[in-house]
Biopython code that builds the backbone (N, CA, C, O; Angstrom):
import numpy as np
from Bio.PDB.StructureBuilder import StructureBuilder

atoms = [
    (1, "MET", "N", (138.602, -38.933, 71.063)),
    (1, "MET", "CA", (138.928, -39.908, 70.044)),
    (1, "MET", "C", (140.385, -39.696, 69.643)),
    (1, "MET", "O", (140.795, -38.569, 69.361)),
    (2, "PRO", "N", (141.173, -40.781, 69.616)),
    (2, "PRO", "CA", (142.579, -40.639, 69.209)),
    (2, "PRO", "C", (142.701, -40.179, 67.751)),
    (2, "PRO", "O", (141.850, -40.479, 66.913)),
    (3, "LYS", "N", (143.758, -39.458, 67.482)),
    (3, "LYS", "CA", (144.033, -39.021, 66.109)),
    (3, "LYS", "C", (145.118, -39.907, 65.526)),
    (3, "LYS", "O", (146.035, -40.334, 66.229)),
    (4, "VAL", "N", (145.002, -40.179, 64.228)),
    (4, "VAL", "CA", (145.962, -41.013, 63.515)),
    (4, "VAL", "C", (146.461, -40.225, 62.313)),
    (4, "VAL", "O", (145.681, -39.574, 61.617)),
    (5, "SER", "N", (147.734, -40.288, 62.081)),
    (5, "SER", "CA", (148.324, -39.636, 60.920)),
    (5, "SER", "C", (148.837, -40.725, 59.981)),
    (5, "SER", "O", (149.375, -41.737, 60.430)),
    (6, "LEU", "N", (148.668, -40.512, 58.677)),
    (6, "LEU", "CA", (149.155, -41.500, 57.722)),
    (6, "LEU", "C", (149.554, -40.838, 56.424)),
    (6, "LEU", "O", (149.108, -39.740, 56.095)),
    (7, "ASP", "N", (150.399, -41.530, 55.704)),
    (7, "ASP", "CA", (150.780, -41.094, 54.364)),
    (7, "ASP", "C", (149.939, -41.887, 53.380)),
    (7, "ASP", "O", (149.730, -43.088, 53.551)),
    (8, "MET", "N", (149.457, -41.202, 52.345)),
    (8, "MET", "CA", (148.603, -41.847, 51.348)),
    (8, "MET", "C", (148.949, -41.267, 49.983)),
    (8, "MET", "O", (149.094, -40.053, 49.839)),
    (9, "PRO", "N", (149.080, -42.131, 48.983)),
    (9, "PRO", "CA", (149.338, -41.594, 47.636)),
    (9, "PRO", "C", (148.223, -40.635, 47.214)),
    (9, "PRO", "O", (147.049, -40.870, 47.501)),
    (10, "SER", "N", (148.599, -39.568, 46.539)),
    (10, "SER", "CA", (147.614, -38.560, 46.141)),
    (10, "SER", "C", (146.529, -39.136, 45.238)),
    (10, "SER", "O", (145.396, -38.655, 45.252)),
    (11, "GLU", "N", (146.858, -40.158, 44.454)),
    (11, "GLU", "CA", (145.849, -40.766, 43.572)),
    (11, "GLU", "C", (144.716, -41.393, 44.387)),
    (11, "GLU", "O", (143.546, -41.282, 44.022)),
    (12, "ILE", "N", (145.072, -42.053, 45.495)),
    (12, "ILE", "CA", (144.045, -42.668, 46.342)),
    (12, "ILE", "C", (143.213, -41.577, 47.013)),
    (12, "ILE", "O", (141.986, -41.667, 47.055)),
    (13, "LEU", "N", (143.876, -40.550, 47.535)),
    (13, "LEU", "CA", (143.146, -39.463, 48.185)),
    (13, "LEU", "C", (142.223, -38.761, 47.200)),
    (13, "LEU", "O", (141.089, -38.431, 47.548)),
    (14, "ASP", "N", (142.686, -38.529, 45.984)),
    (14, "ASP", "CA", (141.839, -37.899, 44.967)),
    (14, "ASP", "C", (140.612, -38.754, 44.670)),
    (14, "ASP", "O", (139.502, -38.231, 44.568)),
    (15, "ASP", "N", (140.801, -40.065, 44.531)),
    (15, "ASP", "CA", (139.670, -40.965, 44.288)),
    (15, "ASP", "C", (138.702, -40.942, 45.465)),
    (15, "ASP", "O", (137.485, -40.913, 45.280)),
    (16, "LEU", "N", (139.247, -40.954, 46.668)),
    (16, "LEU", "CA", (138.418, -40.946, 47.869)),
    (16, "LEU", "C", (137.577, -39.678, 47.947)),
    (16, "LEU", "O", (136.393, -39.736, 48.278)),
    (17, "LYS", "N", (138.178, -38.545, 47.646)),
    (17, "LYS", "CA", (137.472, -37.265, 47.730)),
    (17, "LYS", "C", (136.293, -37.172, 46.758)),
    (17, "LYS", "O", (135.400, -36.348, 46.956)),
    (18, "GLN", "N", (136.276, -37.993, 45.726)),
    (18, "GLN", "CA", (135.141, -37.996, 44.797)),
    (18, "GLN", "C", (133.874, -38.516, 45.464)),
    (18, "GLN", "O", (132.774, -38.313, 44.950)),
    (19, "HIS", "N", (134.018, -39.183, 46.603)),
    (19, "HIS", "CA", (132.879, -39.761, 47.314)),
    (19, "HIS", "C", (132.535, -38.988, 48.587)),
    (19, "HIS", "O", (131.696, -39.423, 49.376)),
    (20, "VAL", "N", (133.186, -37.842, 48.781)),
    (20, "VAL", "CA", (133.009, -37.052, 49.997)),
    (20, "VAL", "C", (132.343, -35.722, 49.660)),
    (20, "VAL", "O", (132.714, -35.058, 48.692)),
    (21, "GLY", "N", (131.357, -35.342, 50.468)),
    (21, "GLY", "CA", (130.735, -34.033, 50.309)),
    (21, "GLY", "C", (129.224, -34.122, 50.353)),
    (21, "GLY", "O", (128.654, -35.192, 50.566)),
    (22, "ASP", "N", (128.586, -32.985, 50.150)),
    (22, "ASP", "CA", (127.128, -32.924, 50.160)),
    (22, "ASP", "C", (126.548, -33.877, 49.128)),
    (22, "ASP", "O", (126.990, -33.914, 47.979)),
    (23, "HIS", "N", (125.554, -34.646, 49.552)),
    (23, "HIS", "CA", (124.826, -35.585, 48.691)),
    (23, "HIS", "C", (125.709, -36.721, 48.183)),
    (23, "HIS", "O", (125.398, -37.331, 47.160)),
    (24, "LYS", "N", (126.788, -37.008, 48.871)),
    (24, "LYS", "CA", (127.638, -38.137, 48.504)),
    (24, "LYS", "C", (127.673, -39.110, 49.672)),
    (24, "LYS", "O", (127.037, -38.856, 50.695)),
    (25, "LYS", "N", (128.384, -40.194, 49.548)),
    (25, "LYS", "CA", (128.336, -41.267, 50.542)),
    (25, "LYS", "C", (128.941, -40.887, 51.889)),
    (25, "LYS", "O", (128.447, -41.334, 52.924)),
    (26, "PHE", "N", (129.995, -40.075, 51.906)),
    (26, "PHE", "CA", (130.693, -39.747, 53.144)),
    (26, "PHE", "C", (130.684, -38.241, 53.388)),
    (26, "PHE", "O", (130.721, -37.445, 52.450)),
    (27, "VAL", "N", (130.633, -37.867, 54.671)),
    (27, "VAL", "CA", (130.615, -36.445, 55.005)),
    (27, "VAL", "C", (132.018, -35.845, 55.071)),
    (27, "VAL", "O", (132.186, -34.630, 54.969)),
    (28, "SER", "N", (133.021, -36.704, 55.243)),
    (28, "SER", "CA", (134.406, -36.221, 55.317)),
    (28, "SER", "C", (135.353, -37.349, 54.919)),
    (28, "SER", "O", (134.967, -38.516, 54.862)),
    (29, "VAL", "N", (136.586, -36.978, 54.649)),
    (29, "VAL", "CA", (137.607, -37.978, 54.340)),
    (29, "VAL", "C", (137.808, -38.882, 55.558)),
    (29, "VAL", "O", (137.955, -40.095, 55.411)),
    (30, "ALA", "N", (137.813, -38.301, 56.747)),
    (30, "ALA", "CA", (137.978, -39.106, 57.968)),
    (30, "ALA", "C", (136.852, -40.129, 58.097)),
    (30, "ALA", "O", (137.097, -41.277, 58.469)),
    (31, "ASP", "N", (135.621, -39.722, 57.793)),
    (31, "ASP", "CA", (134.480, -40.646, 57.841)),
    (31, "ASP", "C", (134.675, -41.785, 56.854)),
    (31, "ASP", "O", (134.388, -42.938, 57.176)),
    (32, "ALA", "N", (135.157, -41.481, 55.665)),
    (32, "ALA", "CA", (135.389, -42.508, 54.648)),
    (32, "ALA", "C", (136.467, -43.494, 55.102)),
    (32, "ALA", "O", (136.321, -44.702, 54.914)),
    (33, "ILE", "N", (137.534, -42.991, 55.691)),
    (33, "ILE", "CA", (138.616, -43.865, 56.155)),
    (33, "ILE", "C", (138.146, -44.739, 57.311)),
    (33, "ILE", "O", (138.446, -45.932, 57.342)),
    (34, "ARG", "N", (137.403, -44.154, 58.274)),
    (34, "ARG", "CA", (136.866, -44.946, 59.393)),
    (34, "ARG", "C", (135.956, -46.058, 58.881)),
    (34, "ARG", "O", (136.046, -47.198, 59.335)),
    (35, "THR", "N", (135.080, -45.726, 57.937)),
    (35, "THR", "CA", (134.153, -46.711, 57.380)),
    (35, "THR", "C", (134.907, -47.829, 56.672)),
    (35, "THR", "O", (134.571, -49.003, 56.829)),
    (36, "ALA", "N", (135.925, -47.470, 55.895)),
    (36, "ALA", "CA", (136.720, -48.482, 55.193)),
    (36, "ALA", "C", (137.446, -49.402, 56.172)),
    (36, "ALA", "O", (137.514, -50.612, 55.961)),
    (37, "CYS", "N", (137.986, -48.823, 57.241)),
    (37, "CYS", "CA", (138.674, -49.646, 58.251)),
    (37, "CYS", "C", (137.706, -50.601, 58.930)),
    (37, "CYS", "O", (138.029, -51.772, 59.130)),
    (38, "ARG", "N", (136.515, -50.112, 59.289)),
    (38, "ARG", "CA", (135.525, -50.992, 59.918)),
    (38, "ARG", "C", (135.140, -52.141, 59.000)),
    (38, "ARG", "O", (135.030, -53.286, 59.438)),
    (39, "LYS", "N", (134.935, -51.830, 57.724)),
    (39, "LYS", "CA", (134.554, -52.868, 56.769)),
    (39, "LYS", "C", (135.672, -53.900, 56.615)),
    (39, "LYS", "O", (135.409, -55.102, 56.583)),
    (40, "MET", "N", (136.909, -53.434, 56.518)),
    (40, "MET", "CA", (138.041, -54.350, 56.394)),
    (40, "MET", "C", (138.146, -55.250, 57.622)),
    (40, "MET", "O", (138.368, -56.453, 57.488)),
    (41, "LEU", "N", (137.990, -54.679, 58.817)),
    (41, "LEU", "CA", (138.073, -55.474, 60.038)),
    (41, "LEU", "C", (136.949, -56.506, 60.108)),
    (41, "LEU", "O", (137.173, -57.632, 60.552)),
    (42, "ASP", "N", (135.739, -56.133, 59.673)),
    (42, "ASP", "CA", (134.632, -57.100, 59.619)),
    (42, "ASP", "C", (134.964, -58.246, 58.668)),
    (42, "ASP", "O", (134.698, -59.408, 58.972)),
    (43, "GLN", "N", (135.546, -57.914, 57.513)),
    (43, "GLN", "CA", (135.917, -58.945, 56.544)),
    (43, "GLN", "C", (136.999, -59.863, 57.113)),
    (43, "GLN", "O", (136.945, -61.077, 56.913)),
    (44, "LEU", "N", (137.969, -59.302, 57.814)),
    (44, "LEU", "CA", (139.015, -60.126, 58.416)),
    (44, "LEU", "C", (138.440, -61.039, 59.499)),
    (44, "LEU", "O", (138.861, -62.188, 59.632)),
    (45, "ASP", "N", (137.473, -60.527, 60.276)),
    (45, "ASP", "CA", (136.808, -61.362, 61.285)),
    (45, "ASP", "C", (136.079, -62.528, 60.628)),
    (45, "ASP", "O", (136.113, -63.648, 61.138)),
    (46, "GLU", "N", (135.419, -62.273, 59.502)),
    (46, "GLU", "CA", (134.711, -63.338, 58.782)),
    (46, "GLU", "C", (135.694, -64.392, 58.263)),
    (46, "GLU", "O", (135.427, -65.590, 58.353)),
    (47, "ILE", "N", (136.811, -63.951, 57.729)),
    (47, "ILE", "CA", (137.833, -64.887, 57.238)),
    (47, "ILE", "C", (138.363, -65.727, 58.390)),
    (47, "ILE", "O", (138.491, -66.945, 58.266)),
    (48, "ASP", "N", (138.673, -65.079, 59.516)),
    (48, "ASP", "CA", (139.157, -65.818, 60.687)),
    (48, "ASP", "C", (138.128, -66.837, 61.160)),
    (48, "ASP", "O", (138.484, -67.963, 61.507)),
    (49, "ALA", "N", (136.867, -66.454, 61.176)),
    (49, "ALA", "CA", (135.813, -67.370, 61.627)),
    (49, "ALA", "C", (135.715, -68.583, 60.698)),
    (49, "ALA", "O", (135.549, -69.709, 61.167)),
    (50, "ARG", "N", (135.816, -68.362, 59.396)),
    (50, "ARG", "CA", (135.754, -69.475, 58.442)),
    (50, "ARG", "C", (136.936, -70.411, 58.607)),
    (50, "ARG", "O", (136.816, -71.610, 58.353)),
    (51, "ARG", "N", (138.070, -69.885, 59.025)),
    (51, "ARG", "CA", (139.282, -70.712, 59.178)),
    (51, "ARG", "C", (139.467, -71.215, 60.598)),
    (51, "ARG", "O", (140.499, -71.799, 60.927)),
    (52, "GLY", "N", (138.463, -70.989, 61.442)),
    (52, "GLY", "CA", (138.509, -71.515, 62.793)),
    (52, "GLY", "C", (139.417, -70.762, 63.729)),
    (52, "GLY", "O", (139.806, -71.278, 64.777)),
    (53, "ARG", "N", (139.757, -69.549, 63.359)),
    (53, "ARG", "CA", (140.603, -68.720, 64.247)),
    (53, "ARG", "C", (139.705, -67.768, 65.013)),
    (53, "ARG", "O", (138.835, -67.115, 64.437)),
    (54, "GLY", "N", (139.922, -67.696, 66.306)),
    (54, "GLY", "CA", (139.141, -66.770, 67.129)),
    (54, "GLY", "C", (139.809, -65.420, 67.223)),
    (54, "GLY", "O", (140.997, -65.270, 66.936)),
    (55, "ALA", "N", (139.026, -64.442, 67.629)),
    (55, "ALA", "CA", (139.586, -63.102, 67.839)),
    (55, "ALA", "C", (140.458, -63.137, 69.082)),
    (55, "ALA", "O", (140.108, -63.764, 70.082)),
    (56, "GLU", "N", (141.582, -62.467, 69.011)),
    (56, "GLU", "CA", (142.507, -62.461, 70.153)),
    (56, "GLU", "C", (142.453, -61.150, 70.861)),
    (56, "GLU", "O", (143.160, -60.952, 71.848)),
]
sb = StructureBuilder()
sb.init_structure("model")
sb.init_model(0)
sb.init_chain("A")
sb.init_seg("    ")
for serial, (resi, resn, name, xyz) in enumerate(atoms, 1):
    if name == "N":
        sb.init_residue(resn, " ", resi, " ")
    sb.init_atom(name, np.array(xyz, "f"), 0.0, 1.0, " ", f" {name:<3s}", serial, name[0])
structure = sb.get_structure()
């Protein structure tokens, strides 16, 4: 799996970490970021479909 590096404001990372760990929604920060990206891409696909734009 390719690795990606990014800069993120500490406030966002701190908020994200509140949802990561045992008995929380995500098992790791990477899992949370992957899930957020997938959800965003699904939403963009839905918007494109409503506007008659196909995936390229």
